[in-house]
LUMBADREN-436341 format. One line per 8 residues: number of its first residue (from 1); their letters; for each residue x, y, z of C-alpha. Coordinates in Angstrom, 2 decimals, m for minus. Last residue first. Example, Ala and Ser with C-alpha at 12.3 -4.5 7.8 and 13.67 -1.06 7.14 Angstrom:
! residues 2
2 = sa = 13.67:m1.06:7.14 | 12.30:m4.50:7.80
//
This chain:
! residues 484
484 = frridkpp = m10.35:12.06:42.91 | m9.52:13.49:39.95 | m12.74:13.80:37.84 | m11.84:17.13:35.52 | m9.07:15.34:34.31 | m6.53:17.62:32.29 | m6.23:20.37:34.87 | m7.07:23.53:34.09
476 = kfhlpfte = m3.79:25.94:33.80 | m3.61:28.85:35.73 | m0.89:31.45:35.77 | m2.86:34.82:36.99 | m0.87:37.90:36.39 | 0.35:39.97:39.38 | 2.03:43.20:38.16 | m0.41:43.31:34.85
468 = ptatedek = m3.69:41.93:37.50 | m2.54:44.74:39.95 | m1.05:45.30:43.21 | m0.65:48.31:44.64 | m3.53:47.28:47.83 | m1.55:44.06:49.03 | m3.78:42.24:51.05 | m3.05:41.65:54.30
460 = wmkitkda = m1.17:39.77:56.91 | m1.08:39.65:60.57 | 2.28:38.01:62.37 | 1.89:36.52:66.09 | 5.02:35.52:67.02 | 6.52:33.01:69.79 | 8.69:31.29:66.85 | 6.15:28.45:66.47
452 = ectilrsg = 3.49:30.57:65.04 | 0.34:31.85:65.62 | m1.17:33.62:62.58 | m3.63:36.56:61.78 | m5.31:37.25:58.68 | m6.52:40.65:57.83 | m9.45:41.50:55.12 | m11.85:39.19:56.23
444 = tmeytlay = m14.17:41.52:58.21 | m14.59:39.13:61.18 | m10.48:39.04:61.70 | m9.16:35.93:59.64 | m7.92:32.79:61.70 | m4.83:31.19:61.93 | m3.35:28.42:64.00 | 0.04:26.45:64.09
436 = igaesels = 2.44:27.71:61.53 | 5.91:26.47:62.00 | 8.98:28.33:61.37 | 10.86:26.71:64.45 | 12.82:24.74:62.68 | 15.04:27.56:61.37 | 15.66:28.46:65.02 | 15.32:31.58:66.69
428 = gpqvitqa = 17.34:34.11:67.78 | 15.51:36.69:64.75 | 12.14:35.99:64.49 | 11.34:32.90:62.34 | 10.38:34.63:58.21 | 7.02:32.52:56.93 | 7.06:31.60:53.57 | 4.02:33.18:51.05
420 = qqfnhgsr = 3.22:30.65:48.11 | 0.17:32.79:46.36 | m1.91:31.83:43.00 | m2.97:27.99:44.64 | m6.13:27.02:42.27 | m8.89:25.04:43.84 | m11.79:26.55:41.21 | m13.99:27.90:43.57
412 = wdwfwlsg = m12.18:28.37:46.95 | m8.84:30.23:45.35 | m6.04:29.41:47.40 | m3.52:31.03:49.28 | m0.63:29.33:50.86 | 1.39:29.86:54.08 | 4.67:27.73:54.45 | 5.97:27.76:57.84
404 = ndgatalv = 7.38:23.96:57.70 | 4.30:22.85:59.62 | 2.34:24.25:57.48 | m0.50:26.66:56.92 | m3.18:27.20:54.73 | m5.72:30.39:53.69 | m8.43:29.87:51.27 | m9.56:33.11:49.67
396 = geenvama = m13.03:33.04:48.55 | m14.08:36.85:48.77 | m16.07:35.67:52.36 | m12.73:34.41:54.05 | m11.46:30.83:54.60 | m9.64:29.41:57.25 | m7.16:26.69:57.74 | m4.44:25.39:60.33
388 = niitkqqs = m2.08:22.17:60.74 | m1.28:21.67:57.62 | 1.65:18.75:57.72 | 3.68:19.47:54.43 | 3.74:19.06:50.89 | 1.39:21.68:50.07 | m0.27:19.64:46.99 | m1.40:21.71:44.08
380 = lmnhvfeg = m5.36:21.59:42.23 | m6.89:21.64:45.67 | m8.89:18.24:45.45 | m12.76:18.23:44.14 | m16.01:18.13:45.19 | m16.67:15.50:47.70 | m20.39:14.84:48.65 | m20.84:15.68:52.46
372 = rplnfkki = m24.62:15.34:52.89 | m25.26:18.64:54.18 | m22.67:20.00:52.76 | m20.61:19.95:49.74 | m16.70:18.96:50.40 | m13.76:19.97:49.07 | m10.10:18.46:49.84 | m6.95:19.70:50.67
364 = ndasasaf = m4.32:16.94:50.01 | m1.83:14.42:51.29 | m0.63:15.58:54.12 | m4.39:16.47:55.30 | m6.74:19.36:54.88 | m10.63:19.58:54.94 | m12.74:22.19:52.90 | m16.01:23.27:53.53
356 = seekphla = m19.32:23.45:51.86 | m23.06:25.02:52.09 | m21.95:28.53:50.64 | m21.59:31.62:52.94 | m18.90:31.37:55.67 | m17.23:28.69:54.35 | m16.25:26.06:56.85 | m12.60:24.88:57.22
348 = marvskkh = m10.91:22.19:58.46 | m7.70:21.61:60.03 | m5.53:17.92:61.22 | m7.14:15.58:58.92 | m4.46:12.59:59.60 | m3.58:11.04:56.43 | m5.12:9.01:53.69 | m8.13:11.19:52.81
340 = htltamtk = m11.11:10.10:51.11 | m13.23:8.39:54.22 | m15.96:10.53:55.04 | m18.29:9.10:57.73 | m21.89:9.90:57.39 | m24.92:10.61:60.28 | m22.64:9.29:63.31 | m25.17:9.22:66.67
332 = gnrldwfk = m25.31:11.59:69.55 | m29.24:11.14:68.85 | m30.07:14.78:68.77 | m26.89:16.51:67.35 | m26.36:13.96:64.82 | m22.63:14.00:63.90 | m20.84:13.82:60.47 | m17.38:12.44:60.75
324 = itsdhsgt = m14.40:13.19:58.84 | m11.92:10.27:58.70 | m8.14:10.23:58.76 | m7.69:8.53:62.08 | m6.16:11.54:63.15 | m9.18:12.85:63.28 | m11.50:15.97:61.83 | m15.20:16.51:63.61
316 = vvqpdtsr = m18.38:17.75:61.90 | m21.49:19.00:64.42 | m24.32:20.35:63.37 | m24.66:18.44:60.27 | m27.42:19.37:60.11 | m28.61:22.79:60.44 | m26.75:25.70:62.91 | m23.42:24.57:62.12
308 = tfvscvtn = m20.59:23.46:64.11 | m16.88:22.93:63.40 | m14.10:20.37:64.87 | m10.20:19.44:64.12 | m8.11:17.27:66.18 | m9.86:14.59:67.09 | m7.16:11.84:68.16 | m7.77:8.29:67.17
300 = dhgslayi = m10.31:5.51:66.49 | m13.32:7.82:65.84 | m16.65:6.36:66.63 | m17.83:8.03:70.40 | m19.71:11.13:69.96 | m19.87:11.67:74.41 | m23.01:13.63:74.90 | m24.43:15.61:77.22
292 = haktrvdw = m21.79:16.82:80.05 | m23.77:19.21:82.15 | m21.39:22.69:83.29 | m24.92:24.09:84.05 | m24.52:27.35:81.62 | m22.72:26.20:78.52 | m24.05:22.70:78.36 | m21.49:20.59:77.16
284 = vrcvsdrg = m20.81:18.33:74.11 | m17.83:15.80:73.96 | m15.63:14.69:70.61 | m14.04:11.84:71.63 | m11.01:10.52:70.36 | m9.14:10.47:74.13 | m6.82:12.41:72.50 | m9.22:15.57:72.42
276 = gtmfidlt = m12.31:17.00:70.60 | m14.33:19.51:72.40 | m17.83:20.87:71.68 | m20.23:23.80:73.08 | m23.59:24.27:74.06 | m26.02:27.11:74.59 | m27.25:26.97:70.95 | m27.31:29.36:67.98
268 = phlalcyv = m23.48:29.23:66.24 | m22.58:26.05:68.17 | m19.25:27.23:70.03 | m15.90:25.24:68.56 | m13.01:23.45:70.56 | m10.08:21.99:69.76 | m6.91:19.84:71.20 | m8.18:18.50:74.43
260 = gslhghys = m5.33:16.44:76.33 | m6.37:13.33:77.81 | m9.29:11.80:80.21 | m12.06:14.73:78.93 | m14.55:14.73:81.53 | m14.51:17.95:83.40 | m15.75:21.43:82.53 | m14.58:24.58:84.36
252 = rivknqel = m17.13:27.35:85.15 | m15.95:31.01:86.26 | m12.65:31.37:85.12 | m11.62:34.92:86.11 | m11.49:38.39:83.79 | m14.76:39.60:85.56 | m16.45:41.31:82.69 | m14.75:38.44:80.25
244 = dwckvqkd = m16.33:35.58:82.35 | m13.90:32.76:81.35 | m15.06:29.36:80.57 | m12.54:26.77:81.13 | m11.76:22.96:79.64 | m9.16:21.20:81.22 | m7.66:17.72:79.97 | m3.92:19.77:80.98
236 = dgasfmyt = m2.94:19.45:77.38 | m5.69:22.73:76.57 | m9.36:24.15:76.46 | m10.16:27.87:76.61 | m13.46:29.14:76.60 | m14.48:32.95:76.48 | m17.60:34.41:77.82 | m19.49:37.92:77.46
228 = hrnsialg = m22.49:36.13:75.45 | m24.24:35.47:72.74 | m21.19:35.97:70.56 | m18.95:33.75:72.43 | m15.40:33.56:72.04 | m13.61:29.96:71.07 | m9.81:29.25:71.90 | m8.30:25.72:71.68
220 = riqeihgt = m4.70:24.39:72.17 | m3.42:25.97:75.66 | m0.31:24.08:76.57 | m0.28:22.83:79.82 | m1.31:24.29:83.46 | m4.24:26.46:82.62 | m4.88:29.54:85.00 | m3.28:32.52:83.67
212 = ltlklrgs = m5.03:35.41:82.11 | m2.80:38.01:80.14 | m4.51:41.66:79.11 | m4.34:44.60:76.88 | m1.14:43.21:74.98 | m0.78:46.19:71.73 | m1.22:44.72:67.88 | m2.21:48.41:67.06
204 = aldwikit = m6.13:47.31:65.43 | m6.73:44.36:66.66 | m5.86:45.17:70.72 | m4.54:41.78:72.23 | m5.57:39.49:74.86 | m3.24:37.04:75.77 | m3.81:33.11:77.18 | m0.97:31.89:79.33
196 = rdasgtcf = 0.52:28.48:79.62 | 3.60:29.21:78.11 | 2.47:26.55:75.22 | 0.42:28.97:74.19 | m2.94:30.49:73.84 | m4.09:33.71:71.62 | m7.09:36.38:72.00 | m8.36:38.91:70.00
188 = wtnspdva = m9.48:42.22:70.08 | m11.72:44.99:68.42 | m13.94:43.06:66.08 | m17.16:42.83:67.93 | m17.51:39.14:67.27 | m13.69:38.77:69.25 | m11.48:36.93:67.42 | m9.91:33.41:68.19
180 = isrvwglh = m6.23:32.23:68.12 | m4.80:28.86:69.25 | m0.94:27.12:69.73 | 1.43:30.23:69.93 | 4.83:28.58:70.52 | 5.90:29.51:74.44 | 7.20:32.51:75.84 | 4.40:35.08:74.49
172 = gsivrynk = 4.95:38.53:73.94 | 5.88:39.30:70.33 | 3.34:41.25:67.53 | 5.11:40.94:63.86 | 3.06:43.60:61.68 | 2.38:44.18:57.94 | 2.97:40.14:56.30 | 2.29:40.22:52.10
164 = wpphwipr = m1.20:38.94:51.03 | m1.50:38.86:46.79 | m4.31:40.47:45.18 | m7.27:37.94:43.85 | m8.22:37.54:40.75 | m11.05:35.14:40.05 | m10.11:31.61:39.12 | m11.40:29.93:35.88
156 = pwkspire = m14.25:27.18:36.39 | m13.11:23.77:35.09 | m15.69:22.81:32.68 | m13.15:21.29:30.51 | m14.59:19.83:27.00 | m14.54:15.76:27.16 | m12.77:14.52:24.22 | m13.97:11.46:23.17
148 = miaatsln = m11.60:8.78:22.30 | m12.24:5.25:19.64 | m14.60:6.30:17.06 | m12.33:9.79:16.89 | m9.32:7.88:16.30 | m10.58:6.38:13.27 | m11.29:9.92:11.86 | m14.05:11.77:10.75
140 = ressvhsa = m13.45:15.23:13.11 | m10.71:16.14:10.66 | m13.68:16.50:8.00 | m15.98:18.67:10.57 | m19.45:18.29:10.26 | m21.27:21.35:10.43 | m24.83:21.26:10.43 | m25.79:18.95:13.34
132 = vlasskgs = m29.61:17.96:13.65 | m30.96:16.70:17.19 | m33.38:13.79:16.52 | m37.26:14.09:15.34 | m40.44:11.90:15.51 | m39.57:10.01:18.77 | m39.06:12.87:21.40 | m38.38:16.07:20.52
124 = favetggk = m36.33:19.33:21.56 | m34.23:20.87:18.32 | m31.39:23.05:19.08 | m30.45:25.92:16.66 | m27.99:28.25:19.43 | m25.05:27.83:16.63 | m24.91:24.84:14.66 | m23.44:22.92:17.17
116 = pqgspgiv = m23.44:23.18:20.77 | m19.71:24.68:21.68 | m16.82:22.29:22.84 | m14.58:23.03:20.56 | m14.51:19.68:18.91 | m18.38:19.62:18.59 | m20.95:18.47:21.65 | m24.71:17.56:20.25
108 = lenqggge = m26.90:18.07:23.29 | m30.19:16.50:24.70 | m32.53:18.53:26.43 | m35.80:16.41:25.60 | m34.98:12.64:24.26 | m33.58:10.86:21.39 | m35.18:8.32:18.96 | m33.53:5.32:21.04
100 = pqdrisep = m36.65:5.10:23.71 | m37.16:7.37:27.23 | m35.87:6.24:29.97 | m32.87:8.20:30.39 | m35.12:11.13:30.18 | m37.42:10.41:33.16 | m34.58:9.57:35.02 | m33.05:13.28:35.13
92 = gplalans = m30.42:13.94:33.00 | m26.22:13.12:32.57 | m24.78:14.07:29.04 | m24.24:11.10:26.38 | m21.42:13.38:24.73 | m22.32:13.58:20.76 | m19.65:12.56:17.78 | m21.87:9.81:16.92
84 = paspqdqa = m20.79:7.13:14.69 | m22.00:6.67:11.50 | m25.77:5.72:10.90 | m26.67:2.41:9.34 | m29.29:2.75:6.73 | m32.84:2.66:6.34 | m34.44:3.74:9.87 | m32.10:6.95:9.81
76 = askanpqs = m32.81:7.88:6.27 | m36.56:7.57:7.06 | m36.49:10.22:9.82 | m33.92:12.87:8.66 | m35.90:12.97:5.01 | m33.85:15.63:3.59 | m30.74:13.67:3.94 | m27.29:15.10:2.78
68 = qasieevg = m28.02:18.59:3.71 | m29.40:17.83:7.18 | m27.02:15.91:8.65 | m28.09:13.63:11.16 | m26.37:13.24:15.01 | m28.18:10.83:17.31 | m27.83:11.08:20.88 | m27.06:8.19:22.94
60 = ayevnlkh = m29.51:7.50:26.08 | m27.79:7.09:29.54 | m26.54:4.35:31.71 | m25.55:5.24:35.19 | m22.37:4.02:36.77 | m22.03:7.86:38.49 | m18.09:8.15:37.95 | m16.70:6.10:35.66
52 = svrikkse = m20.05:6.78:33.54 | m21.59:4.31:30.87 | m22.54:5.39:27.57 | m25.20:2.92:25.80 | m27.21:3.71:22.75 | m23.86:3.64:20.20 | m22.15:0.49:22.18 | m25.35:m1.58:21.59
44 = pdpppfhg = m26.03:m0.14:18.14 | m21.89:m1.50:17.07 | m21.09:0.77:13.92 | m19.98:m0.72:10.99 | m16.02:m0.18:10.15 | m15.68:3.22:9.06 | m14.16:3.77:5.59 | m10.94:4.71:4.47
36 = hlpsfldl = m10.27:1.48:3.12 | m13.47:m0.59:3.12 | m11.93:m4.21:4.23 | m10.12:m2.22:7.25 | m6.85:m4.14:7.18 | m4.07:m1.65:5.86 | m6.03:1.51:7.30 | m7.32:0.25:10.31
28 = arkvskft = m4.16:m0.75:11.23 | m2.53:2.56:10.38 | m5.20:4.11:12.91 | m4.54:1.69:15.67 | m0.92:2.31:15.37 | m1.46:6.04:15.51 | m3.68:5.88:18.48 | m1.12:4.04:20.15
20 = lkklsqpe = 1.70:6.40:19.30 | m0.26:9.20:20.86 | m1.00:7.33:24.28 | 2.69:6.29:24.46 | 3.81:10.04:24.17 | 5.90:11.04:21.02 | 9.65:11.60:19.87 | 9.45:12.00:16.12
12 = vplesdmt = 10.08:9.11:13.93 | 11.22:10.25:10.50 | 8.80:9.19:7.59 | 9.65:6.29:5.34 | 7.81:3.81:7.28 | 4.75:6.21:6.38 | 5.42:6.53:3.08 | 5.58:2.66:2.69
4 = sgpm = 2.47:2.59:4.71 | 0.52:4.69:2.45 | 1.32:3.26:m0.78 | m0.02:m0.09:0.14
//
């Protein structure tokens, strides 16, 4: 054959294995096909049934018939075997999927560029008519097109965010700064440290206002109530304390944890709060009576992150056993368990506006929908470190802090990492003390506060001088949009 001799004389260029495979299949078809240059007869079963690897649901196929070549579309489709369709079977409701072969409503033919063929002319019909594609590209009629369908990328493009910069360093603690909480009035914030003290700072100036003592081990959890003048603290000494901020003293202690308490969260509407610790249990407490309401047991290892919502699931916990659990607060039982992570889930962040949250472990940062916990996608880069803390503001800027001092900023919607900052240790500290243990946004979301292993508190804000020209967005959508 003349085509095969020409192929053999061409110089061999370095190509991918996938491309070489398709080239080999095409050449074999050209050599051994009984009708040279024509398609083999299509298999009606494979044309009718498309199996989505994600949902494993059968969809009805979409027929494509050229309007110019066949004046009577229906009779021509019945008399002659049709060519393989380049259409994608798109997900639809049950009523559409169960319709007969003649095509259902809302079916869409997608061309090579990902746009609907034939402009905006889309025909919706039942048995009597099919979708008509007016332009069929000659390049599309290759034998490889019958083998591989190209899915157009639907990945959302990230919104441009200005980079963040460090503008203030606050010193005062004598140990690692392990926890932080901001007052609902947005005038002050408090930090808990390994020096066993809680310090209260002015948010605007960064000046120290008050130091509270009472714990005998490092303080890992802090929360400030927006319903009462109370602040709650928890630490490695198994103690959970309620501080009256009018008297600046402990008014209640909550006893029940068998080991160190690692996280603490207040319920937004009820007078209860949750603590999680090394005894693998999330405990629910009554603020007013000191009563121990529930011991939410089910994790196999330390509960190190928790957040609460006003609607179900009201309590969500992350653990060193690499699972995330949703809890039914009425019955004190597990509603669902997410097993997507492979390493300890040390941090979680609830989006302030959307019904979604993100969780972080050393393997990946993952995004989930609420209330059912459907996996959405991974963030598009890997921080490759232990992530101790994360927070997201209303603008959709997710900040994640690592054990190696890396502070990464992400676009929430697309998962694009638009900035990778590195904290600078205080003079006199070791390089290994560059870890960040806690972070939070203040109430407006325009300032970020980080608590670090070099005993400092650092404050970050957006760079006002940055523009999309000086700080361009380098974004490449992922090739596989169903990446788990």
